[in-house]
N, C-alpha and C positions, 0 to 999 in steps of 0.2 A: 503492500498499498502506499503510497505518494504521500510527500506532506500534503500536496493539495490535498487527496481526501483525505486526510487528517482534521485539517481546517474544515475541507466541507461537513464532516461532519457533526466540529461544534457548529457550523452556522446555522444546520437543521437545527440541532438543535434550539439553540439560540431563538430561533424562530418560531417551533415550536413553544415555547415557554410562554413567549412575548403573547399567545393568545389563552396559553392555559391557566395561565395564573388569575386571568378575567373570570374565565366562566367552571374554573376550580372549586374554587376558593370556595364560595359560597355551598357548596355541596360539599367539600370534606369537612367545612369549619361543623354543619350540620351535623355529619356521621358521628362526628366524636364528643359533641354536646350526647346526640341519642346513644352513642356506645357507652360513653359515661352512667350516663342514667341506667341503662339494662346493665353492665354488670356489676356495679356498683350495686341492684337489688340482688344482686347472686346469680345472674344470666353466664351465660360463657359466650366464646367467638370463635366459629369453629373458621377457618381459611382454608381454599385450596388454589390450586394452578399446577400448570406445567411446565417440565421444563425451567427457563428463567424463572416463569412467574411462578412456580415453587418456592424457588429460593427469595423473590418478594415477601412470600405469605409466610414464610418461615422468620422475616426479619420483622414482618409485624407483628408475629405473636413473641416474639422473644423480647420487645420492646412492653410489651404490655405484662411479660408475666418477670420481667426484670425491671426496665426502666428505660425511660427516653431523655430524661436531662438531671433532672432530681428526683432524690431518694420518693418515695408515694407506698402504698399498698402495693401488692402482688393481683394479676388478676385473670381470671382464668381463659387463657385464649388457647388455643390446640393448633395446628398446622396439618393436617391430613394426610397431607403426603408424609410427613417422615417419621408413619409405621410401616419401615419398609415389608414386614414380615404379613400386615394385613392387608396392606397394598398387594400386595403379590399375590398369597393367598386369593384375595378376592377378584384378581384380577386371571386366575388362575382356573377359580371353579365359577365364577359368574360374568367372566368376561371383563376387558380392560374399559369397559364405559361404565360402570360398577363399583368401580373402587374408591370413587369419593360416596355415591348416594348409601352406600352398604355401612359408612362410617357416620353418616351424619345420621341414620336409622339407628345407629346405636350409642350416638351420643346428642344429636340433638333432642332440645325441651321447647315445649313453647314460649315464647317469649326470648328463645335464644336467637345469637343472628350468625347469619353462613355469608362473608364475602369470597366471592371469587373471582381469580386475575387471571385475565386471557386476552394477548394481544389480538388476535383472531376474532375474538368472539364470537366463533363455534364449536369447541371443543364438546365433545358429545358429552365424557364425561365431567362435565361442569354443566353444561345441561339439565342431566341426568341429575344430576345433586339439587338442581335447583327444586326440581319439579318436587322431589322428595320432602326436602326444604319447607314446601309451601304446605306439602299434604301433613306438615305436624306442625304449623303456626308457626314459624320462624318469621322474621326476616331477612331476605336475600338482595344483598347488596353486589354490584359489578362492577370493577376496574377494566374496560377493556380498549381495545383500538377503536379506530373510526366508524362514529356510526351511519347508517344501522348496520346490525347484526344480532345474530341470535340471540346472544343472550342478556344484550340489554334488552330485549323484549319477555325474559322469561325471570328478571329481578322486579326487584319493587323502585327500585332507583340505580341509575347506571349512572358512573363517569367516564365520559368515553373521548381518550384521546386523540385530538386530530391532528395527526403525523403520519407520514405516509410509510417509514421505516420501521418495522415492526424494537429493534435497538432503542429508538429514541421512544416509540409508547414506552416501553422498559424502564428508561432512561427516566421517565415524569409520571411512571406508576411510585416509583420509588418515592421523587419529591411529594408525591399525591399521601404515600406513607407515612415520612417525616411530616406532615402539615397535618393527618388527623391524627398523630401522635400528639403534638402542641395542642391542638383542640380537643382530644383528652384529657390531657392533662391540665390543663385549662381550669375545665366544667369541675375534673377529678376533686379539683381542690376547693371546689363550692359546695359538692353536693355529699363527698365521703368520709365518714368519719373516719378518724385516725388509725384506729383499729381496721377498715377494709372494710370489704365487701360485707353484705351481711349471708350467713352458712343457712339460707333458706334451704336449698337443695334437700339436702336430707331428707327432713320433713316431710317434701314432697314428691320420692321419691327416686332423686337424680342420683349421679354417680360421684 
């Protein structure tokens, strides 16, 4: 790759970011507030993606279970692809399209949130997972590439990145993850007691 190609990549990112900051900010701020309210009340976040999007999904759960900037209580967030024994067993026994839906059925409860990341917005295993989450009464959010796409239509709300290259979409998905964490942490400071989210799930039969 030439220096000109490297610079072109940065130029593409800067161009996409200019528009992204306008349309993404209100969506991600709203998601951060809602997620803090859900998780602060004892719900959990399930996240899934394929390939690079799986890495982005795991990045988000690490920020919530650990911390983003400042110390705060831990919150329940699971990256569904990270359990390799489950994903490979499900793929072998039920088919690749079921690897996330089967885990949503196992871990998801009414009031939980499922976030799905996809540059194409067309991954079959994510679409099946969204359908299962809705069956359980979960909220479904999607981070995708350009609209329209099937995952956008399957989610309760979607943030669709307007960029031609998958690499640029993924880079802006990471920006969205960090913006979400910022909004989440600000809301947690207001809403959640210092001893952490309520442990209601055991009483309700949750895991």
